[in-house]
C-alpha positions as CSV (number, residue, x, y, z in Angstrom):
1,M,8.7,-46.4,71.6
2,R,11.7,-48.4,70.3
3,D,9.5,-51.5,70.1
4,N,6.9,-49.7,68.0
5,V,9.5,-48.6,65.5
6,L,10.9,-52.1,65.3
7,I,7.4,-53.5,64.7
8,A,6.6,-50.9,62.1
9,I,9.9,-51.7,60.2
10,L,9.1,-55.4,60.4
11,V,5.5,-54.9,59.1
12,I,6.7,-52.7,56.2
13,F,9.4,-55.2,55.3
14,S,7.0,-58.2,55.4
15,F,4.5,-56.2,53.3
16,F,7.2,-55.6,50.6
17,L,8.3,-59.2,50.8
18,A,4.7,-60.3,50.2
19,L,4.4,-57.9,47.3
20,V,7.6,-59.3,45.7
21,M,6.4,-62.9,46.3
22,F,3.1,-62.0,44.7
23,Y,4.8,-60.4,41.7
24,V,7.1,-63.5,41.3
25,G,4.2,-65.8,41.5
26,L,2.3,-63.8,38.9
27,M,5.2,-63.9,36.5
28,Q,5.5,-67.7,37.0
29,V,1.7,-68.2,36.3
30,T,2.0,-65.9,33.2
31,K,5.0,-67.8,31.9
32,W,3.2,-71.1,32.5
33,A,0.1,-69.9,30.7
34,C,2.2,-68.6,27.7
35,N,4.1,-71.9,27.5
36,A,0.8,-73.9,27.5
37,A,-0.7,-71.7,24.8
38,N,2.5,-71.8,22.7
39,K,2.6,-75.6,23.0
40,R,-1.0,-75.9,22.1
41,A,-0.6,-73.6,19.1
42,A,2.5,-75.6,18.0
43,R,0.7,-78.9,18.4
44,N,-2.3,-77.6,16.4
45,A,0.0,-76.3,13.6
46,A,1.9,-79.6,13.5
47,R,-1.4,-81.5,13.4
48,A,-2.7,-79.3,10.6
49,S,0.6,-79.6,8.6
50,T,0.6,-83.4,8.9
51,R,-3.1,-83.5,8.0
52,A,-2.4,-81.4,4.9
53,T,0.5,-83.6,3.8
54,V,-1.3,-86.9,4.5
55,V,-4.5,-85.9,2.6
56,T,-3.2,-85.5,-1.0
57,P,-5.5,-85.6,-4.0
58,E,-4.9,-88.7,-6.1
59,V,-3.8,-87.8,-9.7
60,P,-5.4,-90.2,-12.2
61,E,-2.8,-91.9,-14.5
62,V,-2.9,-90.9,-18.1
């Protein structure tokens, strides 16, 4: 009887540990995806701003 209680406690503990690990991994993946999206958006914005500043209409001299 005592062994069964010990095994049950161990199973419940390992289940909660796996749940916590899954949650931590999910947060890491979410953080990684958000960082990648933010970097991509920042890069696109920087590229658009440089493109806008480089391509300037030439003003004819009077």
